[in-house]
PLY file of the C-alpha trace (Angstrom):
ply
format ascii 1.0
element vertex 189
property float x
property float y
property float z
element edge 188
property int vertex1
property int vertex2
end_header
26.28 7.69 -0.68
24.49 9.36 2.26
23.85 7.41 5.44
20.40 5.81 5.48
18.38 6.30 8.66
15.94 3.40 8.11
17.01 0.11 6.53
13.51 -1.38 6.32
10.52 0.78 5.52
6.81 0.32 4.95
5.29 2.60 2.34
1.51 3.03 2.31
0.83 4.12 -1.24
-2.57 5.51 -2.18
-3.97 4.15 -5.41
-4.33 7.68 -6.70
-0.56 7.68 -7.27
-1.17 5.37 -10.25
-4.13 7.31 -11.66
-4.11 9.13 -14.94
-4.97 12.78 -15.52
-8.68 12.14 -14.91
-7.87 10.97 -11.36
-8.93 7.35 -11.79
-7.76 4.16 -13.44
-4.18 2.97 -13.86
-1.86 5.03 -16.05
1.26 3.00 -16.99
3.32 6.22 -17.21
2.33 7.22 -13.66
3.14 3.68 -12.48
6.58 4.03 -14.09
7.17 7.39 -12.36
6.26 5.90 -8.98
8.40 2.83 -9.67
11.38 5.01 -10.55
11.09 6.88 -7.22
10.92 3.56 -5.36
13.94 2.27 -7.31
15.97 5.35 -6.32
15.24 4.73 -2.63
16.02 1.02 -2.99
19.37 1.93 -4.59
20.42 3.13 -1.12
20.12 -0.48 0.17
16.74 0.19 1.76
14.38 -2.76 2.16
10.95 -1.64 0.93
7.54 -3.12 1.60
4.49 -1.42 0.11
0.81 -1.64 1.00
-1.32 -0.49 -1.92
-4.56 1.41 -1.70
-7.22 1.44 -4.42
-8.87 4.86 -4.43
-8.13 5.15 -8.14
-10.30 2.11 -8.92
-12.92 1.69 -6.21
-14.27 3.51 -3.19
-16.41 1.31 -0.98
-18.32 4.34 0.28
-19.76 4.75 -3.23
-21.20 1.25 -3.07
-22.49 1.83 0.45
-24.27 4.99 -0.72
-26.27 2.78 -3.09
-27.16 0.16 -0.48
-24.30 -2.27 -1.04
-23.33 -4.54 1.84
-20.13 -3.22 3.43
-18.36 -6.58 3.44
-19.01 -6.89 -0.31
-17.81 -3.33 -0.95
-14.68 -3.94 1.13
-13.89 -7.19 -0.70
-14.19 -5.36 -4.01
-11.72 -2.79 -2.69
-9.31 -5.56 -1.70
-9.42 -6.90 -5.26
-8.74 -3.40 -6.59
-5.61 -3.16 -4.41
-4.36 -6.35 -6.05
-4.83 -4.79 -9.50
-2.75 -1.81 -8.38
-0.14 -4.12 -6.85
0.27 -5.98 -10.13
0.56 -2.73 -12.09
3.26 -1.42 -9.75
5.11 -4.74 -9.77
5.15 -4.68 -13.56
6.54 -1.13 -13.60
9.24 -2.01 -11.03
10.26 -5.19 -12.86
10.56 -3.25 -16.14
13.08 -1.02 -14.33
15.04 -4.07 -13.21
13.83 -4.05 -9.60
13.12 -7.58 -8.31
9.64 -7.49 -6.82
7.16 -9.87 -5.24
3.44 -9.36 -4.75
1.83 -11.04 -1.76
-1.88 -10.93 -1.04
-3.94 -11.37 2.12
-6.54 -13.26 0.06
-5.11 -16.29 -1.70
-4.96 -16.01 -5.48
-1.93 -18.14 -6.29
-2.20 -17.66 -10.07
-1.43 -13.94 -9.56
0.62 -13.61 -6.39
2.01 -15.38 -3.37
-0.14 -15.58 -0.26
1.02 -13.18 2.46
3.30 -15.11 4.79
5.16 -12.91 7.24
8.46 -14.80 7.27
8.45 -15.16 3.49
7.91 -11.40 3.14
10.85 -10.76 5.48
13.04 -13.18 3.51
12.18 -11.43 0.23
13.17 -8.10 1.81
16.45 -9.59 3.06
17.17 -10.81 -0.49
16.73 -7.28 -1.84
13.27 -7.65 -3.33
10.56 -5.03 -3.02
7.47 -6.63 -1.47
4.08 -5.28 -2.49
1.22 -6.31 -0.21
-2.26 -6.36 -1.73
-5.75 -7.11 -0.45
-5.33 -5.13 2.78
-5.67 -7.31 5.86
-7.90 -9.75 4.00
-10.78 -8.75 6.25
-13.66 -6.36 5.58
-14.15 -3.33 7.84
-10.40 -2.51 7.93
-8.67 0.14 5.84
-5.45 -0.26 3.91
-3.94 2.24 6.36
-4.67 -0.30 9.09
-3.11 -3.02 6.93
0.02 -0.89 6.50
0.38 -0.41 10.25
-0.22 -4.11 10.94
2.21 -5.33 8.26
4.83 -2.77 9.30
4.78 -4.20 12.80
4.84 -7.79 11.52
7.91 -7.29 9.32
9.71 -5.04 11.85
9.77 -2.00 9.59
11.48 0.91 11.28
9.17 3.53 9.78
5.77 3.69 8.10
5.58 6.32 5.38
2.07 7.30 4.33
1.97 8.57 0.74
-1.71 9.26 0.26
-3.91 12.27 -0.30
-4.71 12.58 3.43
-1.86 14.20 5.37
-2.15 12.33 8.65
-4.44 10.45 10.99
-7.75 12.12 11.87
-10.55 11.35 14.30
-12.87 11.03 11.25
-12.69 11.60 7.47
-11.47 15.19 6.92
-12.99 15.20 3.43
-16.44 14.60 4.90
-16.04 16.68 8.06
-14.01 19.89 7.69
-13.94 20.16 11.51
-12.14 16.80 11.84
-9.24 17.04 14.27
-5.84 15.72 13.32
-4.42 13.39 15.97
-1.15 15.09 16.80
0.10 12.78 19.53
-0.33 9.39 17.94
2.28 7.01 19.31
3.03 3.60 17.88
5.11 1.20 19.93
6.87 -1.75 18.44
10.17 -3.38 17.66
0 1
1 2
2 3
3 4
4 5
5 6
6 7
7 8
8 9
9 10
10 11
11 12
12 13
13 14
14 15
15 16
16 17
17 18
18 19
19 20
20 21
21 22
22 23
23 24
24 25
25 26
26 27
27 28
28 29
29 30
30 31
31 32
32 33
33 34
34 35
35 36
36 37
37 38
38 39
39 40
40 41
41 42
42 43
43 44
44 45
45 46
46 47
47 48
48 49
49 50
50 51
51 52
52 53
53 54
54 55
55 56
56 57
57 58
58 59
59 60
60 61
61 62
62 63
63 64
64 65
65 66
66 67
67 68
68 69
69 70
70 71
71 72
72 73
73 74
74 75
75 76
76 77
77 78
78 79
79 80
80 81
81 82
82 83
83 84
84 85
85 86
86 87
87 88
88 89
89 90
90 91
91 92
92 93
93 94
94 95
95 96
96 97
97 98
98 99
99 100
100 101
101 102
102 103
103 104
104 105
105 106
106 107
107 108
108 109
109 110
110 111
111 112
112 113
113 114
114 115
115 116
116 117
117 118
118 119
119 120
120 121
121 122
122 123
123 124
124 125
125 126
126 127
127 128
128 129
129 130
130 131
131 132
132 133
133 134
134 135
135 136
136 137
137 138
138 139
139 140
140 141
141 142
142 143
143 144
144 145
145 146
146 147
147 148
148 149
149 150
150 151
151 152
152 153
153 154
154 155
155 156
156 157
157 158
158 159
159 160
160 161
161 162
162 163
163 164
164 165
165 166
166 167
167 168
168 169
169 170
170 171
171 172
172 173
173 174
174 175
175 176
176 177
177 178
178 179
179 180
180 181
181 182
182 183
183 184
184 185
185 186
186 187
187 188
C-alpha cells in the first residue's frame, strides 16, 4: 500500500456531486459512486471528515432574487445540506463504511449535534464524519464551514471538490473578470 501523505483530511463536497443527469436533486447511483470513491480513500487508513454543500437542492441566491430574507434563504440551504449528508451517509453505510452525521443545527432525531471532540473521536475510531448545516449561522458559506471545521479537527489538508476551482475575490460565475486568489495562505495546526 502506498504511503499516505495526510492521515486526516477535510473534504468539501459540493452538492452537485449527488445530482442526477438533470443537475439537481439526489441520485442514489451518484451518491453510491461518490461513496465508493470515499471508501477507497478510507481504505488507506485516512480519517475523513466531509462538509456537504447543497447546490443540487437549493441556491439561496434564487430566493434572494425573489425578495427572500437572506437569513431565511441561508437556513433553507443549511437544511438542504443535511438532506445531502443523510443521502451520502446512507450510501457509505451500504458499502460497509461506518459513518456519522453531525449537524451545526440540532436535530437529534436525524443526526448528532456537532461537537468538536466527538467528531475527532469518531475519526479516531475509523468512522467517516459528515458535517451538515454549515456553520449553523446565516451569511456564511459551506466553504467557510469546511475551513472552520478543518481547523477545529486538526485536518492536515482541506480538499475542495466543487464546481469552482479555487478561491476568488467574487463569484466567477457572475463576474467573468473575477480574480483567483493565488497566494491564499492558511495557518493552523
